[in-house]
Phi, psi and omega in degrees: 000311180295321180296320180295318179296319180296320179297319179295319179298320178295323179295315178298316181300314181295328181287321185266349182304315179299326180296312181292328176295322178294319177299318180298319179296318180295320178298318178297321179295321178295320178296321179295320179295320179299317179294324181294329182259017184296329180273117182297150176291145177291136182275120185288159177281336182209163179151183179270132173263112191238131172251127180236113177056037188282130167239146183201158175223129178256110182296333182290321183253343183080005181279150179234159173226151177213130172059046183268128174235127179203148176231120183237122179279128179241138006283138177196167179251122187235136175252138174244125178249154180148134181288177180298135181087354182285337187108358182297317184286326176290329174297316178300317180295322178294316180295333178273356181079014182272336175234126181279139177297143172271347175210152180071197183204157173244128179239153175226121183062029178088359180246140174300135180305328182288348181276349180277155175300125185304319181293318179294320179297318180295327179285321186271335176238096185272149185228114178254114189228356182171208186285128179291145171277121185272153176241151180291134180142192181296152176300323179304316179300321179291324180287324184266009183303121178091359181277125179286322179234083185296143177285164174287173184299322183297314179292325179295321178296324176300320178292325177298320177296321182299318183265357178085022178262357186297322180296318179296313182294323177297316179298319177294326178295323179295335178271356180288165182243154181242134176263106182301329180291322181277330183227070184297324180295317178295320179299316178296322180295323179291320178297320177294320179293334176300317178295318179297326180294317178297321178296319180294319177298319180295317181296328180271004185053044184234024181300330182293344183284344178230122176267112187288159173284117179234120183304336185263356186233149174286133179265114186285347179272351179253157178282176187296318180297318179295328178291330176285314180295317185049051180176187180250130178294144176239118183082188188277344190306308182247025176301145189305316181296338185251001189302314184294339183270352186287128184297328180291315178298318179300322179294320178296316179297321176298313183296327182268004179067035186253359182298308182292314178303319181288327176296318178296318178298315179299320179293320178295320177298316180299314180299311181299317182294315180299319181290315184296318186261015185299328183263004183256140176288163183300329184266013179289138181303324180294324178295315179297322187282325191240346180288141180271357174228150181289162181301328181295339181256005184300314180299321180298313183287328175298318178293320184297315184289336177287317185270352185245106181284325180213190185278006175279097189272166177298155174276167175084188184301323180295316178295321178298319179295316179300315181298317180298317179295319181291320176296323176301318176298316181298320181293337179267359185278135175233122180299321182295325184272316189262331170056049174265359179068044187253350182238122176249180184298323181296318179292324177302317179297322179292325178293319178296321177297319177295325176303312181295319178296318180301313182288320185291321187259008183302121182297147180310319180296341182257000185293335176274000183272352178221132170259105183286151178289135181219122184296344184256005181213160176281138176268111184293345180264356180258161180287163177301316181298316181294324176294323180290314181287330188046052181172190181238142177292138183292124179278346184265006183246121181297132178075008184298316185298315181295317180295317181293318181297323178296319177293321178302314181297318181295315181296317180295322178294316180296329180275001180072026185252004183299319179299325179291327178295314178297322179299315179297322177295319178291332178280347185297148186280144174249128177246100186304328183277352183286151177294145183296317179071185182239013182283167184301322184266012183287150180253087179268189181304318181299317181292325179292325175297317180295320178298320178299320179292320177299317179303321178291317184293322183291343177279351180050058184287160174290322179231130176246122178252120183245107181275338178214129181243162183291158173059037179297334183277351180237096185305322182294321177292322180297316181299317179296316180294319181294320178299318178294320179295318179294324177295320179291335182257021177303135180068013174229160184287140177214124174238122187226136175277125180271142176288163183301326187285353184247126176264135179303328181295339180276354185250160171307143189300142174267162175289333177203149176231128179246126178256126181242132176207141178058036176069019179212164177284133175277311172202166183217000000 
C-alpha cells in the first residue's frame, strides 16, 4: 500500500517538474529585466506627449476611457472638453501620470510615463485635481507644501491673486495679532495708521461708521461684558465663557451695585430668547446666530424662566448657579445687536463706572490677564483691524462694514503695510479638523481647490495638468482666471479641462483641443 502511494507521488512529481522549471526560468528573466530597468529614464524638458490606444478607469471619479489616441507637443497649451462622466478628467489624470492605463500606453519624449522616477515625474508634471489635504500649521506651509524652492511672500501673493485666494489671505491677515515687543517698528506704524484711519473716515464723512474706544463712554457696538473689561482677555481668567464666574469681577459688580440689575437683564434675555426661538430646532441657523446661550443649555433656561417669576432667586448653591448663568447672559447682551430695550443711559454710566473700578483695583496677579485699550499703543491681544480702527464697526448702519473695509485696505496700502497684512494671513494657523464655516477666512471646498492649484504652481512644473479650475459655475470668472493662468504658464506646458459652459472658440486659441464624449475622443 505504502509502495503504491510512493510510486504515484513520484509519477506526479515527474509530470509537473517541467512546469515549475519553466516558471523558474521566467521568474529569473523577469528579475533580470527589473534590474536592467532599475535606472529611471531621464524626463525630457520638451517633447511629444502621446497616448496610444489608451484605456483607463479612475476609481475616484468612476470615469472610463477606451481607445484614446492623441499627440500633444510640449510645451504647449491644450484644452480638454467634455462634461462630467465623459472621461475628460480621467484623460487629464492619465496624461499627468496619476492614473495608469489599463490598456495602451502614454509616452513623453519617447519614454513610457511609467519609466520615469515617480517623484521626479510628480515634480515636473504637476496635477491639480481637487481639494487639497490640509496639514496643521501656518497657511503658508500648506500653500508651499511640496515646493523644493519656495517663492518669497511677494511672488506667493501674486499666485494667490491668480487663483483668487488673495481676498481670503488678506481677511485672515486683518484678524492676525502683532507683538509690539517682537515687532516695535510695525507696532508704531500701526498706531500711526490708526490716526490716518480716523482722518480718512472724517474725510469721507463716515466717522459714524466706527464707534471708537473711549474710556469715558459706553461702546454700543460691544456687549456689556466687553464694556466692563475695556480690553482683550489674555488667557483663561477673564475668557468670555468664564467671565461671570470670576470672583474678582463678581466683587466689582457687588461693589457697584450691579448684581441685581444684571440678573434682571439676564432673566429678561432668557425669557425673550425662549419665546423667540420656541418654534426653532436646536440646529437652526438663526438659533446659532442670535441666541445668547448654546443649544446644550436651552432646556436649563426654559426651566428657569418657568419657575422664576422675578430676579429674587433661590438661596443656596442652586440660586447661586442661576444667578451666575443669568449674569453670564447679561454680559453677552448687546443692545445694538439684540434690541430687547434693556440698557438705558443711566445703566451705561454705571457700567462705565464699573469699568474704571475694574481697571483701578485689578490685583497685581491678574494684571496680565487683560490687555486694556490704549490709543497710544498696539493691543497685542486684539486683531490688526481692531488695532487700526481702535473701535468697532457700527452694526446699525447699512453697508458700514463694506465701506469701512475698503477704507482699511486703502489706508494700509498708503501706509505701506499691505505686505504685512498678507504676511499675517500667511502666518495664520490652519486646523484641518475644524469646520469650514462661512466666515471670510474659512477654508471651504473652493479654497482647498485653490490651495491645490497653488501647490502645483509653486513647484514650477514643466507641464501643469488642471482637471478642475476655480469658478467653473461662473464663465466670466473662469475666463479671467484661465487667462491669468495661461499668462503665468507662457512657454510652459498647460493642459486644462474646460467646464461645460465655456466653448474653446470663445477663448484665445489653444495649441490643441481634445473633445471627449462617451469615454472616447470625438476628435483631436
